[in-house]
Phi, psi and omega in degrees: 000170185292144171296133184302331183272356189284327187235050185279344179229139180277163172263132176286128179234150178229134180242156179256116179268184179305139179072013179082007179296134179271129176249118183269152179201170172245136178249121181245141168088180185289138182295336181269002178281165176305134183276127178231116183256129184254132178240118185281174177274170180301133180083358179258183175224176177299339180298339180293344181256006190307310182296324178293319179301315179296316181296318178293322177300316179295335179272007177086017182253155178259104182258129176241117183256121186254146164269126177294158175307139180078006182231152172053234182262005175280158181294148168278139179287128184297337180259006181066033182271101178237031176293157179302318182299324179295320179291326176298316180295325175300312180301315181295323177297320178296315181296325176297316180295322180290329169079013175208158182298154185221151162278137179247126177248119183230131177260127173052248179308316180294326177293320177295321176299313179298319181296312179295327180298335180288355175257001182292157179300334179253035185297343178295348177287346179251117184253353177195152185224130174243119178258122185254105179052051175208137178218164179298332181241083179279172176279123188298322181297319178294319178300314182295327178295318179297311181298321179299319179294316181298327182270357182278162176055047178295342179276001178080192184232146179285337183204167175295326179297320178295321176295321179297324176299318181294318179294319180297323178291327180283326183238067185294341181282344185264138178296131182283129178298146179293326183244123182280002184301331180298339180290347183300331180290344180253002183233159177232128178273119183261176185298336180279001177084005180254156180263134180234148176302150187289341187276159179288122179302336179296343178302330183260004184281168174082175180289168181284072180245021183096353183283110175077004181277149176290323178237123183287131182273002179280072186301318184298315180297320180292319179292323177297319178296318180297319180299330184274355184295127175238343179284164175301139183225137174234127173256123177249127181235139171277126184301329182272006184296139172257008179257320180247118181259173174302321180294321178295321177295313181299319179296321179292317180296329176292325178283327184231077186301333182274358183294138173274159186220135175227134179243132180254110191295332184261004187253155174250214183298325178272061190301318184295327180276327184290323183215070191297319182299313181295318178298312183296320177302319180296319180293314180300314179298321180296313180296315180299328181289341187239000179204153178275129179262121180297149175282144177229000000 
């Protein structure tokens, strides 16, 4: 297996999406390892997967963590196009550049992108799917809470401490960091001296047609995609989640009888961040069960 000290820092990679849009990412681990592409949730960045990227690299896997369009270091779409189909095309463009089949791990918004991508004309590029706290039939109250947070504070924050207050109110189950400096990776300091979230506000614009939402309300399309799944699938749920319920899990398992399931007892909707070690172990075990990992 990989030397623990060998992959301590990722390589910054940039891909060209449709229309020349730049999609930024971090590449962790050996290039000849099984490819695992991570798609974050709405309002997050590739940084939310950092610990997972390092762990997969140490396990001999090639992890690529992407910033979605309009997020992090990826380009904002000039036309404000943040439809699910646009994100699917971004993913496919990245997979073409990477040049080999991949396991796709998607949280919330990223999970929906991954699920719909499995119905794409080039779906053979996806050989396994991990859905992180997302199902075709989510709990509406939880969805609205997520969307409400993403749309709050459009006027920005006077300080990092003020931003930390907003995050603490949104994630009361999570221990608040002593130092809010870590929030800088999710905020941008503008000329007016205020801090603003890194994502394009246009992500939340328009009617509720799936444009910019953390959870896509197009249930029928999602369920149709789920029914067609033949590749290995793992659903990871945070036990404390208000977005994915027991009923939502059961409905998904009825659609995808071969799907594997892992529940993280101490995690909520942001399962990968809430209990990263447990989450990452589940992903590593899933990939190892379905592909041979080369020795390094």
